C-alpha positions as CSV (number, residue, x, y, z in Angstrom):
1,X,10.2,18.6,-12.9
2,X,13.1,16.1,-12.7
3,X,12.6,12.9,-10.3
4,X,14.3,14.3,-7.0
5,X,12.1,17.7,-7.3
6,X,8.8,15.8,-7.3
7,X,7.0,16.9,-4.5
8,X,5.9,14.0,-1.7
9,X,4.1,16.0,0.9
10,X,0.9,14.7,2.3
11,X,-1.5,17.2,0.4
12,X,-0.2,16.0,-2.7
13,X,-0.4,12.8,-2.3
14,X,-3.8,13.1,-0.7
15,X,-5.1,15.1,-4.1
16,X,-3.4,12.2,-6.1
17,X,-4.8,9.1,-4.4
18,X,-8.3,11.3,-4.9
19,X,-7.7,11.8,-8.4
20,X,-7.0,8.2,-8.7
21,X,-9.9,7.0,-7.1
22,X,-12.0,9.3,-8.7
23,X,-10.6,8.1,-12.3
24,X,-10.8,4.3,-11.4
25,X,-14.4,5.0,-9.9
26,X,-13.3,3.8,-6.9
27,X,-14.8,4.7,-3.3
28,X,-13.0,8.1,-1.5
29,X,-9.5,7.1,-1.1
30,X,-9.7,8.9,2.4
31,X,-10.7,5.6,4.1
32,X,-7.6,4.1,2.8
33,X,-5.0,3.6,5.7
34,X,-2.0,5.2,4.0
35,X,0.6,5.0,6.7
36,X,-0.1,1.2,7.3
37,X,0.3,0.6,3.6
38,X,3.4,2.7,3.2
39,X,4.7,0.7,6.2
40,X,3.8,-2.4,4.4
41,X,5.6,-1.6,0.9
42,X,8.7,-0.2,3.1
43,X,9.1,-3.5,5.3
44,X,8.7,-5.4,1.8
45,X,11.3,-3.1,-0.2
46,X,13.7,-3.5,2.6
47,X,13.1,-7.0,3.8
48,X,12.6,-8.8,0.8
49,X,13.4,-6.5,-2.5
50,X,12.7,-3.3,-3.6
51,X,10.5,-4.3,-6.6
52,X,8.3,-6.2,-4.3
53,X,6.9,-3.3,-2.5
54,X,5.0,-1.7,-4.9
55,X,3.7,-5.2,-6.3
56,X,2.8,-6.2,-2.8
57,X,0.5,-3.2,-2.1
58,X,-1.2,-4.0,-5.7
59,X,-1.9,-7.6,-4.3
60,X,-3.1,-6.4,-1.0
61,X,-5.5,-4.2,-2.8
62,X,-6.8,-7.0,-5.2
63,X,-7.0,-9.1,-2.6
64,X,-9.3,-6.7,-0.6
65,X,-11.1,-6.2,-3.5
66,X,-12.1,-9.9,-4.1
67,X,-12.9,-9.7,-0.5
68,X,-15.6,-7.1,-1.0
69,X,-13.5,-4.4,-1.1
70,X,-14.4,-2.9,2.8
71,X,-11.8,-1.1,4.8
72,X,-11.7,-4.2,7.0
73,X,-10.8,-6.2,4.1
74,X,-7.7,-4.1,3.4
75,X,-6.9,-4.3,7.1
76,X,-7.3,-7.9,7.0
77,X,-5.0,-8.4,3.6
78,X,-2.2,-6.0,5.1
79,X,-2.2,-8.0,8.6
80,X,-1.7,-11.2,6.5
81,X,0.8,-9.7,4.5
82,X,2.6,-7.9,7.6
83,X,3.0,-11.5,9.4
84,X,4.2,-13.2,6.5
85,X,7.0,-10.3,5.6
86,X,8.0,-10.3,9.3
87,X,8.3,-14.1,9.1
88,X,10.6,-13.7,6.4
89,X,12.7,-11.0,7.6
90,X,12.9,-12.9,11.1
91,X,14.4,-15.9,9.2
92,X,16.8,-13.8,7.4
93,X,18.2,-12.3,10.7
């Protein structure tokens, strides 16, 4: 399968995230706010730099983990970085 043939449907992503969570011994990935995280990655990739998107997602997860790892910690980290990227992209406009 070539890169452009990689399935990207929600079921495939959900299965992948479940498998990753299991492999890393993380809580159930169904609690992850995937749309919010993907929206942030898209904002960063388009507003800052493409490589910054996945690295930012990692940092959000890392920060949430350091804050206890609860879903609210993820949302708090997402909110903080979303505000940061909006500030940066507003200044660039």
